[in-house]
C-alpha positions as CSV (number, residue, x, y, z in Angstrom):
1,M,-14.9,13.3,2.7
2,R,-14.0,12.8,-0.6
3,E,-10.3,12.8,0.4
4,R,-10.9,10.1,3.1
5,S,-12.6,7.8,0.8
6,L,-10.1,8.2,-1.6
7,F,-7.2,8.0,0.9
8,A,-9.0,4.6,1.8
9,L,-9.1,3.2,-1.5
10,L,-5.3,4.0,-1.9
11,L,-4.7,1.9,1.2
12,A,-7.2,-0.8,0.4
13,L,-4.9,-1.3,-3.5
14,A,-1.7,-0.6,-1.4
15,S,-2.8,-3.5,1.2
16,A,-3.5,-5.8,-1.6
17,C,0.0,-5.4,-3.1
18,D,1.8,-6.1,0.6
19,A,-0.5,-9.0,1.2
20,A,2.9,-11.1,1.5
21,G,5.3,-8.5,2.6
22,D,5.9,-9.9,5.9
23,G,9.2,-11.9,4.6
24,G,11.4,-11.8,8.4
25,R,10.9,-14.0,11.2
26,E,10.2,-12.7,15.0
27,G,13.5,-13.4,16.6
28,E,13.2,-14.7,20.0
29,G,15.7,-15.3,23.3
30,E,18.0,-12.7,24.6
31,G,19.9,-11.2,21.8
32,E,23.1,-10.9,23.4
33,G,24.8,-13.0,20.8
34,E,27.3,-12.1,18.0
35,G,25.9,-13.0,14.4
36,D,22.2,-14.0,15.5
37,V,20.6,-14.6,12.4
38,V,17.4,-12.6,13.6
39,G,15.3,-13.3,9.8
40,D,16.7,-12.7,6.2
41,P,18.1,-10.4,5.2
42,F,18.9,-9.1,8.9
43,T,21.9,-10.3,11.0
44,L,22.3,-9.0,14.3
45,L,25.7,-8.3,15.1
46,E,25.7,-7.0,19.1
47,T,23.7,-5.7,21.8
48,T,24.9,-3.0,24.3
49,S,22.9,-2.0,27.5
50,I,23.6,1.2,28.9
51,D,23.6,0.0,32.2
52,D,24.8,3.5,33.8
53,A,22.1,5.7,32.4
54,D,19.0,6.4,34.2
55,P,16.8,7.8,31.0
56,L,13.4,9.7,31.7
57,V,11.1,8.5,28.8
58,V,9.3,11.9,28.7
59,P,11.7,14.1,27.3
60,G,13.0,11.4,24.5
61,F,16.2,10.2,23.8
62,A,18.0,10.0,20.3
63,I,20.8,8.1,18.7
64,T,23.3,9.0,15.9
65,A,26.5,7.3,14.1
66,R,29.8,8.8,13.8
67,P,31.7,8.6,10.2
68,D,33.6,5.1,11.3
69,G,30.3,3.8,12.9
70,R,30.4,4.3,16.0
71,F,27.0,5.4,17.7
72,A,25.9,8.2,20.5
73,L,23.2,8.5,22.5
74,A,21.6,11.5,24.2
75,W,19.3,11.3,26.7
76,F,17.7,13.1,30.1
77,E,18.5,12.3,33.6
78,A,16.2,13.7,36.8
79,S,18.8,16.0,38.7
80,A,18.0,16.5,42.7
81,Q,18.2,19.9,41.9
82,T,15.2,22.4,41.9
83,V,14.4,25.7,39.6
84,P,12.4,28.4,41.5
85,C,9.2,29.2,39.2
86,D,7.2,32.3,39.9
87,L,4.3,32.2,37.6
88,F,2.5,35.6,36.7
89,D,4.4,36.5,40.7
90,G,1.4,34.2,42.2
91,G,4.3,32.6,44.7
92,V,7.3,30.4,44.4
93,V,6.9,27.0,43.4
94,D,9.9,24.4,42.6
95,G,10.0,23.3,39.0
96,E,12.1,19.6,38.4
97,V,15.4,19.6,36.5
98,Y,16.9,17.4,34.1
99,V,20.7,16.2,33.3
100,L,21.4,16.0,29.8
101,R,23.8,13.3,29.0
102,I,25.6,12.0,26.3
103,G,26.7,8.3,25.6
104,D,29.6,7.3,23.2
105,E,30.6,4.1,22.1
106,Q,34.6,4.1,22.2
107,V,37.1,2.2,20.0
108,D,37.3,-0.6,22.5
109,G,33.3,-1.1,22.3
110,S,33.1,0.6,26.0
111,V,30.5,3.6,26.2
112,R,31.5,7.1,27.7
113,I,29.2,9.1,29.6
114,R,29.2,13.0,29.6
115,T,27.2,15.8,31.1
116,V,26.4,18.6,28.1
117,D,24.1,20.4,30.4
118,P,23.8,19.9,34.4
119,F,20.6,22.2,34.5
120,V,17.8,21.6,32.4
121,P,14.4,22.9,33.6
122,N,11.7,20.4,32.9
123,T,10.3,19.8,29.5
124,K,7.1,18.3,28.9
125,E,7.5,16.5,26.2
126,D,9.9,15.6,23.2
127,A,13.2,17.6,23.8
128,V,16.4,16.6,22.1
129,D,17.9,15.5,18.6
130,L,21.3,14.2,17.5
131,A,23.4,14.9,14.5
132,V,26.8,14.3,13.6
133,D,29.3,16.5,11.1
134,S,31.2,15.4,8.3
135,A,34.3,15.4,11.0
136,G,32.3,13.2,13.1
137,N,31.8,16.2,15.7
138,L,28.3,15.5,17.9
139,M,25.6,18.0,17.7
140,V,22.6,18.0,20.2
141,A,19.6,20.2,19.8
142,Y,17.5,20.4,22.6
143,M,14.9,22.6,24.6
144,G,17.0,24.1,27.7
145,G,17.5,28.0,28.8
146,A,15.6,29.6,31.8
147,V,12.1,29.5,32.8
148,T,9.8,32.3,32.0
149,R,7.0,34.0,33.9
150,T,4.3,32.0,32.0
151,F,6.1,28.2,31.9
152,C,7.4,26.8,34.6
153,G,10.0,24.5,32.1
154,A,13.1,25.0,29.4
155,S,11.9,27.8,27.3
156,D,14.4,28.0,24.4
157,L,16.1,26.5,21.7
158,L,19.8,25.1,22.4
159,L,22.6,23.6,20.1
160,A,25.7,21.8,21.8
161,V,28.4,21.2,19.3
162,E,31.1,18.8,20.2
163,N,34.3,20.1,20.7
164,G,37.2,17.8,21.9
165,E,36.2,15.8,25.1
166,T,33.4,19.2,25.9
167,F,30.3,20.6,24.4
168,G,29.9,24.4,23.1
169,I,26.4,25.7,23.9
170,S,25.1,28.7,22.2
171,T,21.1,29.9,21.9
172,V,19.3,29.2,18.8
173,A,15.9,30.6,19.2
174,D,15.1,32.4,22.8
175,T,11.4,34.1,21.5
176,A,8.7,33.5,19.2
177,D,9.8,36.2,17.0
178,T,11.5,34.8,13.5
179,G,11.2,38.1,11.6
180,T,8.9,36.1,9.5
181,P,5.3,38.3,9.1
182,C,2.7,36.6,11.3
183,R,-0.7,35.2,9.1
184,G,-3.1,36.7,11.1
185,N,-5.5,34.5,12.8
186,A,-9.0,35.4,11.7
187,G,-11.0,36.5,14.5
188,G,-7.9,36.7,17.0
189,D,-4.7,38.2,17.4
190,P,-1.7,37.4,15.3
191,Y,0.7,34.8,18.0
192,C,3.2,33.9,15.7
193,A,5.3,36.5,16.8
194,Q,4.4,36.7,21.0
195,G,5.9,35.1,23.8
196,E,9.2,32.8,24.8
197,V,8.7,29.0,25.1
198,V,10.4,27.8,21.9
199,G,12.0,24.8,21.3
200,L,10.1,21.5,22.0
201,Y,9.7,18.6,19.2
202,P,13.6,19.5,17.8
203,G,14.7,17.5,14.6
204,I,18.2,18.1,13.7
205,A,20.0,17.2,10.2
206,V,23.4,18.1,8.2
207,N,24.3,16.9,5.0
208,P,27.5,16.5,3.7
209,N,28.6,20.0,3.1
210,D,27.5,20.8,6.9
211,D,24.8,22.6,6.0
212,V,22.3,22.5,9.6
213,A,18.5,22.2,9.7
214,L,16.6,22.3,12.6
215,S,13.0,22.6,13.0
216,Y,11.0,22.5,16.0
217,L,7.8,23.8,17.9
218,D,7.1,27.2,19.1
219,S,4.4,27.5,21.8
220,H,4.4,31.2,22.4
221,F,3.6,31.5,26.1
222,G,3.2,28.0,27.1
223,F,-0.3,27.8,28.6
224,G,-3.6,28.0,27.6
225,N,-5.6,27.1,24.4
226,D,-4.2,29.2,22.0
227,D,-0.3,28.3,23.0
228,I,-2.0,24.8,22.2
229,T,-4.0,25.2,19.3
230,Q,-2.0,27.6,17.5
231,T,1.7,26.9,17.9
232,D,4.0,27.2,14.9
233,L,6.2,25.3,13.2
234,E,9.7,27.2,13.0
235,L,13.2,26.2,10.9
236,A,16.9,27.9,11.9
237,S,19.0,26.6,9.0
238,G,22.6,27.4,7.9
239,T,25.8,26.8,9.5
240,A,26.1,25.3,13.2
241,S,27.4,28.6,14.2
242,A,25.0,30.9,11.9
243,L,21.4,29.9,12.1
244,A,19.2,32.0,10.6
245,L,15.3,31.7,11.8
246,S,12.1,31.1,9.6
247,S,8.4,30.5,10.6
248,I,7.1,27.7,8.1
249,N,3.6,26.9,9.1
250,M,2.3,29.7,11.4
251,E,-0.3,29.8,14.2
252,S,-1.8,26.4,12.7
253,G,-1.6,24.0,15.7
254,G,1.5,22.5,13.8
255,G,5.4,21.6,14.8
256,Y,3.9,18.9,16.6
257,Y,6.6,15.7,16.8
258,S,8.5,16.7,13.8
259,S,11.3,15.5,12.6
260,C,13.8,17.1,9.6
261,T,15.7,15.8,6.8
262,L,18.2,18.1,4.9
263,T,18.8,16.7,0.8
264,D,22.4,17.2,-0.3
265,A,20.8,20.3,-2.4
266,A,19.8,22.0,0.8
267,A,16.2,21.2,0.3
268,V,14.4,20.8,4.3
269,V,11.9,18.1,4.3
270,I,10.0,18.3,7.5
271,G,7.4,16.3,8.9
272,H,4.9,17.1,11.9
273,A,1.4,17.2,12.8
274,V,-1.1,19.6,12.9
275,T,-3.1,19.5,15.6
276,A,-6.4,21.7,15.2
277,N,-8.2,23.3,12.5
278,N,-7.6,27.2,12.6
279,Q,-9.1,29.6,10.1
280,F,-7.1,32.5,8.7
281,A,-7.3,35.9,6.7
282,D,-6.2,35.5,3.1
283,G,-6.1,39.2,2.5
284,K,-8.8,39.6,0.2
285,G,-11.5,40.0,2.3
286,G,-12.2,36.0,2.7
287,T,-10.9,32.9,4.6
288,F,-9.3,29.8,4.5
289,V,-8.5,27.2,6.8
290,V,-5.4,24.9,7.7
291,D,-7.3,21.5,8.6
292,D,-5.5,19.0,11.0
293,G,-3.4,16.5,9.9
294,I,0.0,15.0,9.2
295,Y,1.9,17.6,7.2
296,V,5.0,17.7,5.2
297,E,6.8,21.0,4.2
298,V,9.6,20.8,2.1
299,V,11.5,23.9,1.8
300,D,13.6,24.4,-1.5
301,G,17.3,26.3,-1.9
302,A,15.4,29.3,-2.3
303,G,13.3,29.3,0.5
304,A,9.9,28.5,-1.3
305,I,7.4,26.2,1.1
306,T,5.2,23.5,-0.3
307,S,3.2,22.3,2.5
308,V,0.8,19.4,2.1
309,N,-1.6,17.7,4.5
310,I,-0.4,13.7,3.5
311,F,-2.7,12.6,6.1
312,P,-6.1,14.5,6.8
313,G,-7.4,14.6,10.2
314,A,-5.0,11.6,11.5
315,A,-3.5,11.9,14.6
316,T,-0.5,10.7,15.9
317,A,1.9,10.4,19.5
318,S,5.1,9.8,17.9
319,R,7.5,11.4,15.4
320,V,7.0,12.1,12.0
321,A,9.7,10.5,10.2
322,T,11.2,12.0,7.1
323,G,13.8,10.7,4.6
324,A,14.8,11.5,0.8
325,F,17.3,9.6,-1.3
326,P,18.2,11.2,-4.9
327,G,16.4,9.5,-7.5
328,L,14.1,7.8,-5.4
329,G,12.2,10.8,-4.1
330,L,11.1,11.7,-0.5
331,F,9.3,9.7,2.4
332,A,7.8,10.2,5.3
333,A,6.5,7.4,7.8
334,V,3.3,7.7,10.0
335,H,2.0,6.0,13.3
336,E,-1.7,6.6,13.3
337,R,-3.1,7.0,17.0
338,G,-6.1,5.1,17.6
339,N,-6.0,2.9,14.0
340,E,-2.7,1.8,15.2
341,Q,-1.5,1.3,11.9
342,L,2.1,2.5,10.1
343,L,2.0,4.1,6.7
344,L,5.0,5.2,4.6
345,F,4.4,8.4,2.1
346,Q,6.6,8.8,-1.3
347,S,7.0,11.8,-3.1
348,L,8.5,11.7,-6.4
349,D,7.9,15.6,-7.2
350,Q,9.2,17.5,-4.6
351,G,6.5,17.1,-2.1
352,Q,3.9,18.3,-4.5
353,T,2.0,14.9,-4.0
354,W,1.9,11.7,-1.7
355,T,1.5,8.1,-2.4
356,P,0.8,6.0,0.8
357,S,1.3,2.2,1.4
358,P,0.4,0.2,4.3
359,V,3.6,-1.1,6.5
360,E,1.9,-2.3,9.5
361,Q,-2.1,-2.7,10.0
362,L,-2.8,-5.7,11.8
363,G,-1.5,-5.3,15.1
364,K,-0.2,-2.6,17.5
365,S,2.8,-2.0,15.8
366,G,4.3,1.5,14.1
367,R,5.6,3.7,17.3
368,D,8.2,6.3,17.3
369,P,9.4,5.4,13.4
370,G,12.8,6.4,11.9
371,I,14.0,6.1,8.2
372,V,17.5,5.7,7.0
373,F,18.8,4.6,3.7
374,L,21.8,2.3,3.0
375,D,24.2,3.2,0.8
376,D,22.6,1.2,-2.3
377,G,19.3,3.0,-1.9
378,R,17.3,0.7,0.2
379,L,15.1,2.4,2.7
380,L,14.6,0.5,6.2
381,L,12.0,1.5,8.6
382,A,12.6,0.7,12.5
383,Y,9.7,1.5,15.1
384,G,8.4,-0.1,18.0
385,H,6.5,-3.3,17.9
386,C,3.8,-3.8,20.8
387,R,1.5,-7.2,19.9
388,D,0.8,-9.0,16.8
389,D,-3.0,-8.6,17.6
390,D,-5.4,-5.8,18.3
391,N,-7.5,-7.5,20.8
392,Q,-5.7,-6.3,24.2
393,T,-4.2,-2.6,25.3
394,N,-1.5,-3.9,26.7
395,C,2.0,-4.9,25.2
396,D,3.0,-8.5,24.7
397,A,6.6,-9.0,26.6
398,R,6.9,-12.0,24.2
399,K,6.5,-10.3,21.0
400,D,7.7,-6.8,21.9
401,G,10.6,-4.6,20.8
402,V,12.3,-2.8,17.6
403,R,10.5,-3.9,14.4
404,L,12.8,-3.4,11.6
405,A,11.1,-3.6,8.0
406,L,13.3,-3.0,4.4
407,K,11.3,-2.0,1.4
408,D,11.4,-4.3,-1.2
409,G,9.4,-3.4,-4.4
410,T,6.0,-3.1,-2.9
411,R,6.6,-5.4,0.0
412,F,8.5,-5.0,3.2
413,R,10.7,-8.0,4.3
414,K,10.3,-7.6,8.4
415,T,11.9,-8.7,11.3
416,T,11.6,-8.0,15.4
417,L,14.9,-7.7,17.2
418,P,15.4,-10.2,20.0
419,G,15.1,-8.8,23.4
420,D,14.0,-10.6,26.6
421,S,10.8,-12.1,26.7
422,E,9.6,-11.2,30.5
423,D,10.2,-7.1,29.8
424,L,8.2,-4.2,28.3
425,E,10.7,-3.3,25.1
426,G,10.6,-1.5,22.0
427,I,10.0,2.3,23.6
428,G,11.5,5.4,22.1
429,V,12.8,3.4,18.9
430,D,15.4,6.0,17.1
431,V,17.6,4.6,14.3
432,A,21.0,5.5,12.4
433,K,23.1,4.5,10.1
434,S,26.4,3.3,10.8
435,G,27.7,1.8,7.9
436,P,27.1,1.1,4.2
437,A,24.6,-1.6,4.7
438,E,24.2,-1.5,9.3
439,V,22.4,0.3,11.5
440,V,22.3,0.8,15.1
441,V,18.7,1.1,16.7
442,V,18.2,2.3,20.5
443,N,15.5,1.5,22.4
444,L,14.1,1.9,26.3
445,N,13.6,-1.0,27.9
446,S,11.4,-0.1,30.5
447,S,11.0,-2.9,32.9
448,Q,14.5,-2.4,33.9
449,N,14.8,1.3,32.6
450,R,17.6,0.3,30.5
451,L,18.5,2.0,27.0
452,I,19.8,-0.9,24.4
453,V,21.6,-0.2,21.4
454,Q,21.3,-2.7,18.7
455,R,23.8,-3.1,16.0
456,V,22.3,-4.4,12.6
457,Q,23.6,-6.0,9.0
458,V,21.4,-5.7,6.3
459,N,22.3,-8.3,4.1
């Protein structure tokens, strides 16, 4: 109780500083014009509708930008194929199959759509992320591979690397065993090295040296309470052709909604949710508890792990976004489910301690946050906005969409990008830096099931 009370006090103090922080205005209209001013300091440069895509919402989608600023998207579509599943040898059922697509912007502004993987057994939750290396080659991390005897769906962590017109696909992990010793859950079996269902919530990051970090969830056998409440957060790190596996937060119910940041110094920052309270033997005859909440893990270049529960007891259903900038420290953005608030956390001591600041607290806003840094170090958040108040459960189609928040000292200058006032938008937001002071952001117009990409200049 003391920890939650101190946390509430910090938020109250931060709220007082943030009271005048909504500098931008909400944009209205269809958002198809060029150079539309949607609120100082934001200028909407262009809006692109990916009309030839038929995206599935649950497996998620992702965006990145090549060095020249052209965007690329990854998403899943439904396939007419099925995959036979014979769970526990109890009879065959047909499982759904997805197709993994890439849409990348061309020099003339058109969008080329390619198939990365035509046969991906269904995934239950977020299963794709996207990055780009220094040469401009796309790297797609996703859950794919074969079904297992215990799980009727994708079960492996795969990495597809662009090579000209095609993609080379390799298996990063196909088993729970990473070689890291298990903690050993008190009163039960050690699960971290058992099973072969891995790869949900992949988060991939590439730094300027082309070091790669890829966080993911290990759900062991993929069914039952132990495989939900004692999941592991895992990490693959190295280069695209030589990734080493390790376990970061084992048997804790962690790894959910993860994202990954890789600093220039090759330190890895991972945000994720731990969904259960689990007790472990301390090796000295006693026990310790890993509590539920929102965690940030910092893995330094030597492999040492700093694990901090930055928001004890909190739950989310959105990406736990992370970011880092030289001289400014480490950051994490969390949308709290239930209280419908978006918080930005900052650490100035390499992840040892974290300080929260409120970004959204008054309405239904903040889902699917993403963090980018402009070249001058300004921090920009992009996230889904539902409505300006919390009086109703449904979103307000006249007000919803992608919201941007630019950190300005202790305040945030905000705007909601123009969209269609009759459609539900702002679903599954993802963002990438596309220029020194420019970003591209994708969201789903769920009324029309279309992916919308908006390019914004930050003045």
